MMTF fields as JSON, N, C-alpha, C and O atoms, coordinates in Angstrom:
{
  "mmtfVersion": "1.0.0",
  "mmtfProducer": "UNKNOWN",
  "numBonds": 267,
  "numAtoms": 268,
  "numGroups": 67,
  "numChains": 1,
  "numModels": 1,
  "chainsPerModel": [1],
  "groupsPerChain": [67],
  "chainIdList": ["A"],
  "bondAtomList": [4, 2, 8, 6, 12, 10, 16, 14, 20, 18, 24, 22, 28, 26, 32, 30, 36, 34, 40, 38, 44, 42, 48, 46, 52, 50, 56, 54, 60, 58, 64, 62, 68, 66, 72, 70, 76, 74, 80, 78, 84, 82, 88, 86, 92, 90, 96, 94, 100, 98, 104, 102, 108, 106, 112, 110, 116, 114, 120, 118, 124, 122, 128, 126, 132, 130, 136, 134, 140, 138, 144, 142, 148, 146, 152, 150, 156, 154, 160, 158, 164, 162, 168, 166, 172, 170, 176, 174, 180, 178, 184, 182, 188, 186, 192, 190, 196, 194, 200, 198, 204, 202, 208, 206, 212, 210, 216, 214, 220, 218, 224, 222, 228, 226, 232, 230, 236, 234, 240, 238, 244, 242, 248, 246, 252, 250, 256, 254, 260, 258, 264, 262],
  "bondOrderList": [1, 1, 1, 1, 1, 1, 1, 1, 1, 1, 1, 1, 1, 1, 1, 1, 1, 1, 1, 1, 1, 1, 1, 1, 1, 1, 1, 1, 1, 1, 1, 1, 1, 1, 1, 1, 1, 1, 1, 1, 1, 1, 1, 1, 1, 1, 1, 1, 1, 1, 1, 1, 1, 1, 1, 1, 1, 1, 1, 1, 1, 1, 1, 1, 1, 1],
  "groupList": [{"groupName": "MET", "atomNameList": ["N", "CA", "C", "O"], "elementList": ["N", "C", "C", "O"], "formalChargeList": [0, 0, 0, 0], "bondAtomList": [1, 0, 2, 1, 3, 2], "bondOrderList": [1, 1, 2], "singleLetterCode": "M", "chemCompType": "L-PEPTIDE LINKING"}, {"groupName": "ILE", "atomNameList": ["N", "CA", "C", "O"], "elementList": ["N", "C", "C", "O"], "formalChargeList": [0, 0, 0, 0], "bondAtomList": [1, 0, 2, 1, 3, 2], "bondOrderList": [1, 1, 2], "singleLetterCode": "I", "chemCompType": "L-PEPTIDE LINKING"}, {"groupName": "THR", "atomNameList": ["N", "CA", "C", "O"], "elementList": ["N", "C", "C", "O"], "formalChargeList": [0, 0, 0, 0], "bondAtomList": [1, 0, 2, 1, 3, 2], "bondOrderList": [1, 1, 2], "singleLetterCode": "T", "chemCompType": "L-PEPTIDE LINKING"}, {"groupName": "GLU", "atomNameList": ["N", "CA", "C", "O"], "elementList": ["N", "C", "C", "O"], "formalChargeList": [0, 0, 0, 0], "bondAtomList": [1, 0, 2, 1, 3, 2], "bondOrderList": [1, 1, 2], "singleLetterCode": "E", "chemCompType": "L-PEPTIDE LINKING"}, {"groupName": "GLY", "atomNameList": ["N", "CA", "C", "O"], "elementList": ["N", "C", "C", "O"], "formalChargeList": [0, 0, 0, 0], "bondAtomList": [1, 0, 2, 1, 3, 2], "bondOrderList": [1, 1, 2], "singleLetterCode": "G", "chemCompType": "PEPTIDE LINKING"}, {"groupName": "VAL", "atomNameList": ["N", "CA", "C", "O"], "elementList": ["N", "C", "C", "O"], "formalChargeList": [0, 0, 0, 0], "bondAtomList": [1, 0, 2, 1, 3, 2], "bondOrderList": [1, 1, 2], "singleLetterCode": "V", "chemCompType": "L-PEPTIDE LINKING"}, {"groupName": "ALA", "atomNameList": ["N", "CA", "C", "O"], "elementList": ["N", "C", "C", "O"], "formalChargeList": [0, 0, 0, 0], "bondAtomList": [1, 0, 2, 1, 3, 2], "bondOrderList": [1, 1, 2], "singleLetterCode": "A", "chemCompType": "L-PEPTIDE LINKING"}, {"groupName": "ASP", "atomNameList": ["N", "CA", "C", "O"], "elementList": ["N", "C", "C", "O"], "formalChargeList": [0, 0, 0, 0], "bondAtomList": [1, 0, 2, 1, 3, 2], "bondOrderList": [1, 1, 2], "singleLetterCode": "D", "chemCompType": "L-PEPTIDE LINKING"}, {"groupName": "TRP", "atomNameList": ["N", "CA", "C", "O"], "elementList": ["N", "C", "C", "O"], "formalChargeList": [0, 0, 0, 0], "bondAtomList": [1, 0, 2, 1, 3, 2], "bondOrderList": [1, 1, 2], "singleLetterCode": "W", "chemCompType": "L-PEPTIDE LINKING"}, {"groupName": "HIS", "atomNameList": ["N", "CA", "C", "O"], "elementList": ["N", "C", "C", "O"], "formalChargeList": [0, 0, 0, 0], "bondAtomList": [1, 0, 2, 1, 3, 2], "bondOrderList": [1, 1, 2], "singleLetterCode": "H", "chemCompType": "L-PEPTIDE LINKING"}, {"groupName": "GLN", "atomNameList": ["N", "CA", "C", "O"], "elementList": ["N", "C", "C", "O"], "formalChargeList": [0, 0, 0, 0], "bondAtomList": [1, 0, 2, 1, 3, 2], "bondOrderList": [1, 1, 2], "singleLetterCode": "Q", "chemCompType": "L-PEPTIDE LINKING"}, {"groupName": "LEU", "atomNameList": ["N", "CA", "C", "O"], "elementList": ["N", "C", "C", "O"], "formalChargeList": [0, 0, 0, 0], "bondAtomList": [1, 0, 2, 1, 3, 2], "bondOrderList": [1, 1, 2], "singleLetterCode": "L", "chemCompType": "L-PEPTIDE LINKING"}, {"groupName": "LYS", "atomNameList": ["N", "CA", "C", "O"], "elementList": ["N", "C", "C", "O"], "formalChargeList": [0, 0, 0, 0], "bondAtomList": [1, 0, 2, 1, 3, 2], "bondOrderList": [1, 1, 2], "singleLetterCode": "K", "chemCompType": "L-PEPTIDE LINKING"}, {"groupName": "SER", "atomNameList": ["N", "CA", "C", "O"], "elementList": ["N", "C", "C", "O"], "formalChargeList": [0, 0, 0, 0], "bondAtomList": [1, 0, 2, 1, 3, 2], "bondOrderList": [1, 1, 2], "singleLetterCode": "S", "chemCompType": "L-PEPTIDE LINKING"}, {"groupName": "ASN", "atomNameList": ["N", "CA", "C", "O"], "elementList": ["N", "C", "C", "O"], "formalChargeList": [0, 0, 0, 0], "bondAtomList": [1, 0, 2, 1, 3, 2], "bondOrderList": [1, 1, 2], "singleLetterCode": "N", "chemCompType": "L-PEPTIDE LINKING"}, {"groupName": "ARG", "atomNameList": ["N", "CA", "C", "O"], "elementList": ["N", "C", "C", "O"], "formalChargeList": [0, 0, 0, 0], "bondAtomList": [1, 0, 2, 1, 3, 2], "bondOrderList": [1, 1, 2], "singleLetterCode": "R", "chemCompType": "L-PEPTIDE LINKING"}, {"groupName": "PHE", "atomNameList": ["N", "CA", "C", "O"], "elementList": ["N", "C", "C", "O"], "formalChargeList": [0, 0, 0, 0], "bondAtomList": [1, 0, 2, 1, 3, 2], "bondOrderList": [1, 1, 2], "singleLetterCode": "F", "chemCompType": "L-PEPTIDE LINKING"}],
  "groupTypeList": [0, 1, 2, 3, 1, 4, 1, 5, 6, 4, 7, 1, 8, 9, 10, 11, 7, 10, 12, 4, 12, 11, 13, 5, 14, 7, 11, 5, 10, 14, 2, 4, 15, 7, 15, 14, 11, 1, 11, 0, 4, 11, 4, 8, 11, 6, 15, 3, 4, 9, 5, 16, 1, 3, 4, 7, 1, 4, 2, 4, 5, 6, 13, 11, 2, 15, 12],
  "groupIdList": [1, 2, 3, 4, 5, 6, 7, 8, 9, 10, 11, 12, 13, 14, 15, 16, 17, 18, 19, 20, 21, 22, 23, 24, 25, 26, 27, 28, 29, 30, 31, 32, 33, 34, 35, 36, 37, 38, 39, 40, 41, 42, 43, 44, 45, 46, 47, 48, 49, 50, 51, 52, 53, 54, 55, 56, 57, 58, 59, 60, 61, 62, 63, 64, 65, 66, 67],
  "secStructList": [7, 2, 2, 2, 2, 2, 2, 2, 2, 2, 2, 2, 2, 2, 2, 2, 2, 2, 1, 7, 1, 5, 7, 2, 2, 2, 2, 2, 2, 2, 2, 6, 7, 7, 2, 2, 2, 2, 2, 2, 2, 2, 2, 2, 2, 2, 2, 6, 6, 7, 3, 3, 3, 3, 1, 7, 6, 6, 6, 7, 3, 3, 3, 3, 7, 7, 7],
  "xCoordList": [-2.305, -1.371, -0.397, -0.125, -0.019, 0.658, 0.164, 0.993, -1.213, -1.601, -1.554, -1.352, -1.709, -1.866, -0.33, -0.157, 0.624, 2.025, 2.184, 2.308, 2.227, 2.226, 1.827, 2.6, 0.294, -0.246, 0.569, 0.869, 0.889, 1.598, 2.839, 3.151, 3.615, 5.04, 4.522, 5.116, 3.601, 3.145, 2.979, 3.432, 2.49, 2.353, 3.265, 3.434, 4.403, 6.043, 6.48, 7.043, 6.382, 7.182, 6.583, 7.296, 5.355, 4.649, 5.25, 5.656, 5.366, 5.858, 7.433, 7.452, 8.412, 9.551, 9.841, 11.041, 9.234, 8.777, 8.707, 9.249, 7.546, 7.373, 7.938, 7.816, 8.966, 9.355, 10.918, 11.636, 11.581, 12.847, 13.083, 12.26, 14.44, 14.692, 13.716, 13.625, 12.944, 12.229, 12.944, 13.811, 12.765, 12.738, 11.519, 10.339, 11.955, 10.684, 9.556, 8.365, 10.128, 8.927, 8.13, 6.957, 8.928, 8.364, 7.287, 6.145, 7.553, 6.942, 5.511, 4.408, 5.944, 4.654, 3.497, 2.295, 4.294, 3.291, 2.727, 1.5, 3.456, 2.681, 1.739, 0.759, 2.049, 1.005, -0.464, -1.567, -0.188, -0.827, -0.739, -1.811, 0.249, 0.323, 1.341, 2.486, 0.718, 1.502, 3.205, 3.845, 3.57, 4.934, 5.547, 6.506, 5.166, 5.779, 5.242, 5.867, 4.155, 3.712, 5.023, 5.645, 5.035, 6.064, 7.315, 7.915, 7.88, 9.3, 8.919, 9.435, 8.162, 7.67, 7.654, 7.929, 7.143, 6.8, 8.506, 9.032, 8.874, 10.193, 11.141, 11.96, 11.38, 11.817, 11.5, 12.274, 10.574, 9.858, 10.402, 11.112, 10.42, 10.915, 12.323, 12.527, 13.402, 14.3, 15.136, 16.282, 14.333, 14.308, 14.447, 15.287, 13.573, 13.099, 14.065, 14.183, 15.01, 15.914, 15.245, 16.002, 14.285, 13.64, 14.169, 14.181, 14.523, 14.9, 16.323, 16.781, 17.055, 18.09, 18.033, 16.92, 18.456, 18.285, 19.721, 20.741, 19.717, 21.234, 20.918, 19.914, 21.785, 21.479, 21.056, 21.108, 20.436, 19.834, 18.283, 17.752, 17.799, 16.777, 15.107, 14.0, 15.628, 14.927, 14.893, 13.891, 16.236, 16.016, 16.793, 16.872, 17.27, 17.827, 16.979, 16.176, 17.246, 16.383, 16.642, 17.548, 15.122, 15.152, 15.054, 14.657, 15.481, 15.231, 15.085, 15.503, 14.396, 14.337, 15.471, 15.788, 16.066, 16.838, 16.802, 15.659, 17.624, 17.014, 18.135, 19.363, 16.893, 17.842, 18.421, 19.132],
  "yCoordList": [25.332, 24.976, 23.837, 22.709, 24.259, 23.005, 21.989, 21.081, 21.55, 20.42, 19.577, 18.376, 20.235, 19.951, 19.305, 18.206, 20.183, 20.032, 18.832, 17.872, 18.535, 17.301, 16.028, 15.076, 15.877, 15.032, 14.337, 13.157, 15.812, 15.402, 14.774, 13.737, 15.241, 14.548, 13.018, 12.11, 12.772, 11.105, 10.416, 9.272, 10.8, 10.567, 10.402, 9.378, 11.458, 10.881, 9.948, 9.079, 9.754, 8.713, 7.38, 6.377, 7.326, 5.803, 5.545, 4.42, 6.702, 6.541, 5.724, 4.502, 6.284, 5.724, 4.864, 4.782, 4.299, 3.359, 2.166, 1.098, 2.726, 1.098, 0.751, -0.31, 2.328, 2.271, 2.482, 2.481, 2.675, 3.324, 4.581, 5.451, 4.961, 6.16, 6.625, 6.008, 7.852, 8.666, 9.524, 9.858, 10.307, 11.915, 12.838, 12.486, 13.933, 14.961, 14.782, 14.735, 14.682, 14.609, 13.133, 13.032, 12.026, 10.735, 11.183, 11.223, 11.607, 11.771, 12.644, 12.444, 13.691, 14.602, 13.463, 13.408, 12.542, 11.664, 10.651, 10.544, 9.876, 8.677, 9.576, 9.028, 10.889, 10.825, 12.007, 12.218, 12.355, 13.743, 14.548, 15.119, 14.947, 16.275, 17.407, 17.154, 18.774, 19.742, 19.813, 19.595, 20.012, 19.952, 20.769, 20.212, 22.212, 22.738, 22.299, 22.713, 21.516, 20.718, 19.43, 19.181, 18.925, 18.056, 18.094, 17.236, 19.417, 20.357, 20.474, 19.778, 21.168, 21.148, 20.317, 20.518, 19.183, 17.815, 16.989, 16.238, 17.648, 16.783, 17.463, 16.682, 18.757, 19.781, 19.23, 19.071, 19.103, 18.959, 17.391, 17.205, 16.387, 15.115, 15.324, 15.208, 15.632, 16.256, 16.966, 16.74, 17.752, 18.819, 17.643, 17.743, 16.586, 15.366, 14.525, 13.696, 14.521, 13.478, 12.417, 11.446, 12.182, 10.988, 10.762, 9.579, 11.426, 11.394, 11.872, 12.634, 11.341, 11.374, 12.324, 12.114, 13.024, 13.913, 13.843, 14.366, 13.141, 12.776, 13.923, 13.904, 14.58, 16.042, 16.922, 17.34, 17.62, 19.036, 18.616, 17.563, 19.4, 19.033, 19.097, 18.632, 19.88, 19.916, 18.608, 18.111, 18.09, 17.139, 16.16, 15.017, 16.387, 14.891, 13.602, 13.365, 12.789, 11.538, 12.009, 12.694, 11.239, 11.114, 9.68, 8.885, 9.147, 8.291, 8.356, 9.207, 7.261, 7.323, 6.639, 5.456, 7.559, 7.281, 6.251, 6.168, 5.314, 3.864, 4.046, 4.02, 4.266, 4.33, 3.311, 3.701],
  "zCoordList": [3.047, 1.825, 2.86, 2.449, 4.007, 4.83, 4.892, 4.841, 5.017, 5.554, 3.641, 3.462, 2.908, 1.506, 1.095, 0.568, 1.438, 1.141, 1.867, 1.107, 3.093, 3.848, 3.513, 3.62, 2.977, 1.983, 0.801, 0.623, -0.153, -1.109, -0.705, -1.29, 0.22, 0.908, 1.159, 0.577, 1.879, 2.115, 0.737, 0.726, -0.311, -1.773, -2.215, -2.877, -2.033, -2.654, -2.035, -2.7, -0.4, 0.388, -0.018, -0.017, -0.35, -0.895, -2.07, -2.361, -2.933, -4.346, -4.123, -4.268, -3.854, -3.522, -2.57, -2.311, -2.058, -1.175, -1.561, -1.275, -2.627, -3.899, -5.071, -5.684, -5.518, -7.04, -6.739, -7.739, -5.415, -5.375, -5.819, -5.536, -6.724, -7.035, -8.196, -9.258, -7.873, -8.826, -9.085, -8.277, -10.603, -10.46, -10.596, -10.617, -10.673, -10.11, -10.996, -10.69, -12.211, -13.473, -13.473, -13.833, -13.023, -12.439, -11.536, -11.994, -10.014, -9.408, -9.63, -9.119, -10.585, -10.923, -11.723, -11.466, -12.816, -13.573, -12.537, -12.525, -11.649, -10.85, -9.773, -9.268, -9.461, -8.0, -8.982, -8.477, -9.843, -10.74, -9.895, -9.693, -9.146, -8.256, -8.797, -9.171, -8.784, -9.31, -9.29, -8.261, -10.052, -9.764, -8.667, -8.134, -8.092, -7.549, -5.95, -4.974, -5.811, -4.811, -4.428, -3.395, -5.584, -5.279, -4.947, -4.301, -5.523, -4.862, -3.687, -2.812, -3.467, -1.977, -0.61, 0.573, -1.487, -0.369, -0.15, 0.672, -1.374, -1.291, -0.579, -0.093, -0.293, 0.533, 2.188, 3.132, 2.112, 3.995, 3.769, 4.758, 3.105, 3.173, 3.607, 4.815, 2.782, 2.984, 4.163, 4.552, 4.533, 5.888, 7.076, 7.971, 6.977, 7.871, 7.774, 8.676, 6.647, 6.813, 6.137, 6.143, 5.617, 4.785, 3.482, 3.144, 2.825, 1.264, 1.249, 2.1, 0.151, -0.563, -1.671, -2.155, -2.186, -3.257, -4.178, -3.729, -5.53, -6.062, -7.563, -8.274, -7.66, -8.678, -8.451, -7.294, -9.445, -9.159, -8.727, -9.079, -8.089, -7.444, -8.303, -8.031, -9.364, -10.619, -11.412, -11.926, -11.434, -12.696, -11.884, -12.335, -10.962, -10.02, -10.092, -10.995, -9.033, -8.504, -7.34, -6.863, -6.727, -5.229, -4.864, -5.717, -3.298, -2.678, -1.192, -0.407, -0.985, 0.437, 1.389, 1.27, 2.384, 2.998, 3.882, 4.332, 4.401, 5.294, 6.475, 6.56, 7.425, 8.752, 9.773, 10.699]
}
């Protein structure tokens, strides 16, 4: 399961890099991944400081942090 979450996190990162801010629903549609995996992937990226989430995790939008 950890490997799959990591792969989904990579998919999320690529989507955000290409399109900027996206909602969880947009990420589900764009990646074809399960909503729960998207949420876990966002958590992974947020923990590592790679994404910024505005609003509530379920309804807000995510974008990449730029260092």
